[in-house]
N, C-alpha and C positions, 0 to 999 in steps of 0.2 A: 401514458401511467408506467411511473417505472416502478420497481422497488429498492427498500432497497438502499444508499449508493454509501459508497466513506472513501475519499478522493483523502491523500496524501497527496500533496504539495510542499518540495523540500530548494533554495537556494542556499545560497550562501548569505546574502541579506535581504531581508524587504525592503529598505529605500530601494531599491537598487534590483534584484533582482525577477521581484514576484511577479513576474512579467502578463501575470494575466489577473493580479488581483481586481479592476472592478467585475471584471463576466465573470468572475468564480462568487462579486459580492450577489450579483448580479443571475445570474442563478440560486443558491444558495435562500436570493427570497423569492423563487418563481416555484422554487421545490422545497422549499421550507426543512421537516420535520424529514424528508425524506433524505435529503443530502444532509451531511457531515463529510467539515474537511477539517481534513487536520494541518498543520502545514508544521515543517521542520529548517531551521531555519540555525547554519554554518562558527557562523562569519557573525554575530553581534556584535560582540566586543571580548572582547579581553577578559573580562571577570565573569564573561558568560562561555557556559558551553559550548562545544559545539556536538550538534543536535539533527542524526539523521536521519531522510524516510522508512529505515530500515531498524530503525528506535527508535521511531515512534515505530507503524509495524509490531514493535516485540511489545511494548505501554496499551495496545489495542491488540494484541492478541490472541485475546478471547470474544472479542466479535470479528472479529475475522475473521476465523477461525466461524464463527457463528457463522455467516455470512458463505463462507464457503461449505462449506456441508453443509446447512442446514438448511440452504436455500437456493445452493446451487453455484449463487453467486460466478459470474466472470470478471479475471483476476489478467488490470492489465497497466506494463513496468514498460514506462520511459523515460531515458537517460540511457547513464556509464553503464560498459557492461558489469563494469568492478559494483552499487550501487542496483541493480538486477539480482547478483550475483548476492550477495545479504540482501536484498528484501526476499528470494526463495528458502534461504539457511534460516530468516526470524516468515516466516508464513508456515516451513515444514516448523518449523520449532513447538508453533501456535498447536499444527492441522496433532501433531504427534503431543501433543500434552491433548487437547480435546478430546480425541480421537482413541488414544493407546497402541499409537497402534507403534511396530520394529520400526528398523528404516526399512524394510522390505517394502510393506504395506503402504512403506510416505513417497516414492519412488514408483512405485504402481501408480499410487494417488496422484503426484504430482504428472510424471511422464503423461497421464490417460489421458489430462485436461487440456497437455500444452498442444498432442495427437487431436484433441476433441474442438481447436478453436478455444478452448473459454479459462486457457491459461497464455496470454497477447504480449510477447515483447518488443519494440524502439527499443535496439543498444544500440551502442556507439559506443569507443574507445577498446 
C-alpha cells in the first residue's frame, strides 16, 4: 500500500514526448484515487501557452504543501537542472504560504529533507 501520490510529468508535446503515457495510465488504473497525475506540455502549438512542471506545482501548491508538510511525503525531481531549481522555488513558496515560514525556516526545512533523503533530485544540464 502507498499513500497519496502526486506525480507531475512534463514534456514538450504529448504526442511526441509523453514517453510513459501507457505505463502511467496502467498505474493510474491500479492505484485509482491514490495517484493523481498532473501533466505539463510546453509546445502544444502557437495558440497554447507554454506550461512547465513548475507552473503546475504552483497551481497545485496547496496539495503539494499538504503532502509534504502533513503527510511527510517524499519529493523526487528528475529533469533539467533549471527545471529542478524552478520546481524547488515553487515548492518553497507553497510551504512558506502554508506554514507561514520565512526564508530561514524554509532553508532549514528543505536542507533537512535533502539530507534525510526525503527530497531527491536526478538532474542534468
